[in-house]
C-alpha positions in Angstrom: -41.2 7.6 -28.2 -37.9 6.4 -26.3 -38.1 3.2 -25.0 -38.1 2.8 -21.2 -34.5 1.3 -20.8 -32.7 1.8 -17.4 -29.7 3.8 -17.3 -26.2 2.2 -16.9 -25.2 1.3 -13.5 -22.3 3.8 -13.6 -25.0 6.6 -14.1 -27.0 5.3 -11.0 -23.7 5.4 -8.8 -22.3 8.0 -6.7 -20.1 10.7 -8.3 -17.4 11.9 -5.7 -15.9 14.1 -8.0 -17.5 17.2 -6.7 -16.1 16.7 -3.3 -12.3 16.9 -4.3 -12.2 15.8 -8.0 -9.9 18.9 -8.5 -7.2 17.7 -5.9 -7.4 14.6 -7.4 -6.5 15.8 -10.8 -4.0 18.0 -9.5 -2.1 15.1 -7.8 -2.5 12.8 -10.9 -0.9 15.7 -12.9 2.0 15.5 -10.5 2.2 11.8 -11.1 2.3 12.5 -15.0 4.9 14.9 -14.5 6.9 12.8 -12.3 9.8 10.5 -13.4 8.6 7.2 -14.8 11.0 5.3 -12.0 9.1 7.0 -9.2 5.5 6.3 -10.5 6.5 2.7 -11.1 8.0 2.5 -7.4 4.9 4.1 -6.1 2.6 1.7 -8.2 4.8 -1.3 -6.5 4.2 0.0 -3.1 0.6 0.6 -3.7 0.1 -3.0 -5.1 2.5 -5.1 -2.7 3.0 -2.5 0.2 0.5 -4.5 2.4 3.2 -7.1 2.9 5.2 -4.8 4.9 2.4 -4.8 7.6 2.3 -8.6 7.6 6.4 -8.4 8.4 5.6 -5.9 10.9 3.2 -8.1 12.6 5.6 -10.9 12.7 8.1 -8.5 14.2 5.7 -7.5 16.8 5.0 -11.1 17.7 8.7 -11.9 17.9 9.1 -8.8 20.4 6.0 -9.7 22.4 7.6 -13.2 23.1 9.4 -11.3 25.9 6.5 -8.9 26.8 3.4 -9.3 29.2 0.6 -11.5 28.1 -1.9 -8.4 27.3 0.9 -7.3 24.6 1.0 -10.8 23.0 -2.9 -10.7 22.7 -2.9 -7.5 21.1 -0.5 -8.6 18.5 -2.2 -11.9 17.8 -5.5 -10.1 17.4 -4.0 -7.5 15.0 -4.6 -9.7 11.8 -8.1 -10.4 12.9 -8.6 -6.8 13.6 -7.7 -5.8 10.0 -10.1 -8.5 8.7 -12.9 -6.9 10.6 -12.1 -3.3 9.5 -11.8 -4.5 5.6 -15.2 -6.2 6.0 -16.9 -3.1 7.5 -15.2 -1.1 4.6 -16.7 -3.4 2.1 -20.2 -3.1 3.4 -20.0 0.7 3.2 -18.3 0.5 -0.1 -21.3 -1.3 -1.5 -23.5 0.9 0.3 -22.3 4.1 -1.1 -21.2 2.7 -4.7 -18.9 5.5 -5.7 -17.6 5.5 -9.0 -13.9 5.4 -9.5 -12.3 8.5 -10.2 -10.5 7.1 -13.2 -13.8 6.3 -14.6 -15.6 9.5 -13.8 -12.8 11.5 -15.0 -11.6 9.7 -17.8 -9.3 12.2 -19.0 -7.1 12.2 -16.0 -3.7 10.5 -15.8 -3.4 7.2 -14.2 -0.5 5.0 -13.2 -2.5 2.0 -12.2 -4.8 0.3 -14.6 -8.4 1.7 -13.8 -10.5 -0.8 -11.9 -13.6 -2.4 -13.9 -17.0 -1.1 -13.4 -18.8 -2.2 -10.2 -15.5 -1.8 -8.4 -16.6 1.0 -6.2 -14.2 3.7 -4.8 -15.3 4.6 -1.3 -13.5 4.1 1.0 -10.3 2.6 0.1 -9.7 -0.8 0.9 -5.9 -0.7 1.0 -6.1 2.5 3.3 -8.5 0.8 5.7 -6.5 -2.1 6.0 -3.4 -0.2 6.4 -4.5 2.1 9.1 -6.3 -0.6 11.0 -3.1 -2.5 11.2 -1.1 0.5 12.2 -3.6 1.3 15.0 -3.7 -2.2 16.2 0.2 -2.5 16.2 0.6 1.0 17.9 -1.5 -0.7 21.0 0.8 -3.5 20.8 4.2 -2.1 20.5 4.7 1.8 20.1 7.9 1.6 18.2 6.6 -0.8 15.4 3.4 1.3 15.6 4.9 4.5 14.5 6.7 2.6 11.6 3.4 1.1 10.8 1.6 4.3 10.7 4.2 6.1 8.5 3.8 3.0 6.1 0.0 3.7 6.2 0.2 7.3 5.5 2.5 6.3 2.5 -0.1 3.7 1.4 -3.0 6.0 1.5 -1.2 8.5 -0.5 0.0 6.2 -3.1 -3.6 5.3 -3.7 -4.4 8.7 -5.0 -1.1 9.2 -6.8 -1.7 6.1 -8.9 -5.0 7.4 -9.7 -7.1 4.6 -7.9 -9.1 6.9 -5.3 -10.1 10.5 -4.6 -8.5 11.9 -1.5 -11.7 11.8 0.4 -11.7 7.9 -0.1 -8.5 7.8 1.5 -9.2 10.0 4.4 -12.5 8.3 5.1 -10.9 4.8 5.1 -8.1 6.0 7.3 -10.5 7.4 9.8 -12.6 4.1 9.6 -9.7 1.9 10.0 -8.6 3.7 13.4 -12.0 3.9 14.6 -12.6 -0.2 14.2 -9.2 -1.0 15.3 -9.0 1.2 18.6 -11.7 -0.5 20.5 -10.9 -3.9 19.3 -7.3 -3.4 20.1 -8.2 -2.3 23.7 -10.7 -5.3 24.0 -8.1 -7.9 22.8 -5.8 -6.8 25.9 -8.5 -8.6 28.0 -7.4 -11.9 26.4 -4.1 -11.7 28.6 -5.4 -14.5 31.1 -6.0 -16.8 28.1 -2.5 -16.0 26.6 -1.2 -16.8 30.1 -2.7 -20.3 30.0 -1.5 -20.9 26.4 2.2 -20.1 27.3 2.4 -22.7 29.9 1.0 -25.4 27.4 2.2 -26.6 23.9 2.2 -23.2 22.4 4.5 -21.9 24.9 7.7 -21.9 22.6 5.7 -20.0 20.0 4.1 -17.4 22.4 7.3 -16.9 24.5 7.8 -16.8 28.3 6.4 -13.2 28.8 8.0 -10.6 30.7 10.5 -11.8 33.2 
């Protein structure tokens, strides 16, 4: 008689390979055929590219010093919006518990080391943070927002290229990031009167004089 032993956690988790596993293996196949320098550049962007969004937020703050208070309020709210989107994504990730494609499809090529068991795949944390940042910045400063959107698309694509996520992990995260960020960014604009008051106080040199 076979003892009643519970199956490994991975076997109880969701298998997303039936959605777009074929597309995933095609993309990682392209990565396998790509020049080594390109894979390493993509891996570096995938790992450290989020720093670009922090720099874009700093740039947006600098430009907002000469803008009206609603713009500054949205700029100041942008990092908080990213945190909220990340937390929402983390809850969804823990509910779905989708096995990473590099663990579900072990024969596929990966540029980035495969995440350990229990580090779930759906949706992509990197992508939700990138797209929530881009959406928040777009409502604060269109020029910076377009740059951030391009960077977000590249971030999402890189997560599939390095083998960390299925394409649907990235698409869902992009949608989630935008859906969380847009209403919060619009709501942040209502804090303009608070920014007006702060600009007349000790934080005036930091927040700028606003639109003249």
